[in-house]
N, C-alpha and C positions, 0 to 999 in steps of 0.2 A: 333768723333762728336757724333755718336750714343750712345756710352756708357755714354758720359757726359749728353746727354739728359736724358737717362734713370736714371742716378744718381739723377738728378734734379727732375725728376717725382717722384722718390722714396721719396726724401727729402721733396716735397710738401706734398705728402700722408701722412708722418708721422705727419704734423702739421694740417692736415685738421680733422675736427670733424666728428666721424664716424656715426652720426646721425642727423637729422633736425626734427624740430617740424612742422607738415603739418597743423593741426588744433588745436585750444584750447591751444595756447602756455603757458597760465598761469597754466593750469592744468597739462600739460606735465611737465612744469619746476618743479612744486611741487612734482610730482612723482619722477623726477631725483633727487632733494634734499633729499627726503626721502630713496632712494636706492642706492645712489652714494657710492661706496666702500664696498658694501655689497654683499655677495654671495647668489644667490637665489637657490631655488629647482626648477628643471625642471620636469613638469609633461606633458607627451604625452599622449593624449587621442585618441585611434584609434576606428574607427567604420566602418560600411558600409551601403549603401542604395541601393536598387534595381533600383533606379532612374539612377545610374551609368551604368547600362547594356544597357541603351537605346544607340544605336550607335550615335557616334559623340558628346555624352555629356562630357565625361572625357579622358584626355589624361595621367592618372595615371596609365599606364600600356600598354605593347605593344600590347595587344588584351584583349578582354573581360575576357578570362579565367585568365590570368596573372594579370589582374587588381584585381580580387578577392584576390589575395595573397599579394597585395602591402602594406597594412597597417601592416600585420604581419611581412612581410620582413623588413620593415622600422624599426619597433620596435625592432626586434631581432638584427639587425645590430647596432642600436644606443647604446645597452647595452652590446654588445658582443666584446671581444678581437678578432683581426683579425683572429687568428688561430682557434677561436671557431665558428665564423660565417660559416655555411656551405651551406647557400642559396646563391641566386643571387641578387645583387642590382636591383630593379625595374627600368625599363627604359620606356620612352614614345614611342609612336608609331614612332616617329622621332628618336629613339635611344639615347635620352638624360637621363642620369642617375638620379635617384632620388635626391631632395634636401637633404635627410638624410645625405648625405656626408657633406654639409655645417654644418647641426646640430651636427653631430658627431664631427667634428673639433672644434666647440665651446665647447661642453661638455668636450672634452679631453683638450683643452687649458685652460678651468677655473677649471676643476676638479669638475664638478657640480655632485651633487646626482641626479639621474633620476628616476622617478616613471611612469611605464607604466600601463595606465588603458584602459582594452578592454571593451567598453560599447556595443559592437554589430558587431564585423567584421565577414566577411564570414569565415576567416580562423583564428584560435588562434594562438598567438605567442608561440614559443617554450620556450623562457626565462622566467624568474619570472616576473609575473604582476599581478595586481589586476583584476580579473575576474568578471565583471558584466554583461557579454555577455548574453542578453536575445534574441539574433537573430539580424540580420540587419533589417533596416527599410524597409517597403514596399515601392514601387514606389509611389511618390508623386501624380501620376495621380489617385490613388485609393481614395484619400481623407482621408485615415486612415493610415499614414505612421508608427505611432507607437502605437496609441491606448492609453486609459487613464492609464491602469495598468502600462505599460512599461515607460510612461512618468513620471508618479508620482514616480515610483521606482528609475529611474535614477536621477530625480531631488533631491530626499531625500538623495540618497546615495553620490550625489555630494557635497550637503550641509554638510553632516557628515564628508566626508574626508577633506573639506576645513576647518572645525572647529578644525580638529585634526593636524594642521601644525604650531602650535604656536612657534616651535623650530626653525623655518626659518624667516629670516628677511622680505623676500618677495617671491612670486611665479610667476614663468614664465610658462604659459600653452599653449601648442601647440596642433595641431590635425594632423590626417592623416584620411581623409574621401574622398575617390574618389567620384565625383559627389557632392561634399560639397557646390560648388559655386552655383549650381542649386538649391538645397535645400534651401540655404540662400536667393536667389532671391525669392523663392516661398514664404518663411515666410515673407519677408519684404513686398512684395506685397500684401499678405494677412492682413498685419497690415496697410495698406494705404500708405505704402512708395513706390513711384514709381521709383523703381531701374532698370526698363528695360533699358539695355545697359549700365549700371554703373558698373556692377560687372566683376570681372576678369575672367580669364580662363587660364588654362595650355597650351592651344593651342596657338601658336604665333599670329594667326590673330584673336583670339576670336572666339566664337561660339554663338553669341547672337541669330541668327536665330533659331537654335535648342532649346535653352533654352526658349526663349521668347515664341515660339509657344507651347511648351511643358506646360508651366506654364500657360499661358493664357487659354488653353483648360482646364486645371486641375481646375483653379479657377472658370471658368464658370460653369463647370460641377458640381461644389460642392459648388454653391454660398450660399446655405442654411446654410452653417457652420459659415459664416461671423458673424452672431449675437452672437454666443457663443465665438467667438474670441474676440469681442469688449469687452465681459464681463471678460474674462480671457485670457490674451496674450499667455500663456503657450499652449493654445489650437492650436494656429497657428504651433507649433512645433508638437504636437500631430497629426494634420491633414497633414501637408505638409513639416515637416522637417526631421531631422535626430538624431540618438541617441546622438550624441556628443553634440548636442545644448542643449538638455534637461539636460545632466549631467553637463555641464559647467555653465548653468545658476544657477543650485543648488550650484555648487561649489563657484561661486562668492558671493552667498549670505552666504555661510559658512566661506569663507575667510574673508569677511567683519565683520562678528561677532567676528571674531578673530583678528580684527584690523590689518590685513596685506595687504600691497599693493600687487596688482596683475597686470601682464602684459599679456594680451591676444595677443599671438604671431601668427599673420595670418593677412589675408587681408580682402576680402569680407565676408568670413564665421564668423570671429571674430566680423566684424561690425554688423552682423546680430544678433549674440548673445549678444554683448553689448545692442543693442536696445531692444531686448526682456527683459533683466535684468532691463533696465531703466524702462520699462512699469510696470514690476512686483513690482518694489520698489517704483515707483512714483517719483523718482528723479534719477539724474545721478550717476551711481554707484561710490562710494567714493574710491578714491586712485585707480582707474582703468584706464588702458590706452590700447590702441591697438597699437601694433608695428609690422611693416611689412617691406618689402624689397623696394628698390628703383625701382626694375622692376615692382613692383605693382603700386607704386605711379606715375610712369613715363610711365604707359602703355597707349599707344595711342588708343587702342581699348577698353578702360574702363575709367570711371571717378572716381576714388577712393576718391580724396578730395572732391568731390561733394557729394558722397555717405556718408562720413563721417560727413559732414556738416548737411546732411538731418537727421542722427539719433543722432547729436549732441555729437560725440565722440571725445575725444582727440586722435590724431594719430600721432605716431612717425614713422619716416622712417630711416632705415639704409642707409648709403651713399656708402656702399660697391659695387664695380663694378668690372666686369672681362674684361674691354675693352683691357687690356694689356696680358691677359692670352693667353699662348700658347695651352692650353688645349680645344679641340673642344667642349667638353661636358660642360664646364665652360663658354666659350665665347658664347655659345648658348643662355645664359640667356639674353645677350645683344640683341639678335636677337628675343627675345619675347617668347622663350621657357620656360616652367616650371613656373618661376618667383617667386615661394614661396611654403612653405610646411614644415611640421615637425617642426613648430616653428623657421625656420631658421632666418627670419627677426629679431624676438624679441631676439633670442640668440646672434646675431652679435651686437645689440644694448647693451646687457646686458655685453658683453665682454668690451665695452668701459666704461659702468658704473662701473663695479666692479674693473677692473684694469687698466683703462684708456689705453687699448691696441689700438695701432694705426691701421689705415686701412691696411697699408702694411703688418703688422704682421698677421692681421686676414686673408688676402688673402693668405699670405704664408702658414699659417696653413691649410686653406682649400685645396690649391694646393698639400700640402704633403699628406693629406688623400687621395685625389683623385688619386695621383700618386700611392698610395699603393694598391688602389682597382682596378683601371682601368689600365690593362695592355695593 
């Protein structure tokens, strides 16, 4: 009977769509129509912010020191053959391995080209990458996270790179920035979006108390900066953001000039980037969607759909789940751990768009990579 039930479940999963439209269905469908059957480029942007060093802010590392290595390790693992990777997969304080395992599985399954861009990580990757590293962002509490020179440099470099990708049909861009949901919250709030308690967290129970108080204090202490932010939304990132945000805002501008659709693969962080881009252009970024995981959109400790509605972003969710997984580190996603990162949600959506790969096949590929890495 059990085997029969398992077979029935697998057959059902084969027929279920691997993604759902959460907001702005018309725009999401338009994106799907333009990208269906096409093979994207995957760009991973890694960076760091000293905001992540505040205890209790980020779970993207077993401790503060290891957290500094997470972006570089994720990047190196993503583009390495198993025998070439000499580092260790980053793990959370709860011992759950990085979502780079999910992303690696999709990159291998689809045979994607991958470009790594280091815009300011504490530790540089060892593998080949685009090096724009001008140093990590200062803590958002300083009110000068990046400064004008770094912000302008990263925005312009992002635009230039986006313009030069016309040989690809579309781009999926993900990020690895520990502490990035906190900088996303600070940027959104400085732009008059009341995002308190709406953003996600890699902690299972969320960490709104820490984030909210940190940001409220920072915005109150630097309230004189609001007038310049109203004149130029990019100032929100300059004062309270991180290097990934500045770069991807420029990248979106460049990709749009090249008439390429772009998928922002992430949750709260990409919704913040989308909103800044929208303000900079004066209208909704054309052919741009945000795509994330079901663990983000179903997060009981956040309100992702509400946040997407506030910033008027088209949001797609992967429907992949690990409810039947025998692997503790994967089933932990169902318990609220990790939830998203390294473009995992967007890449799982892209798997369906490119080759109509079923949920079951996607899960099996992820479990295969997991088994190879986690002994």
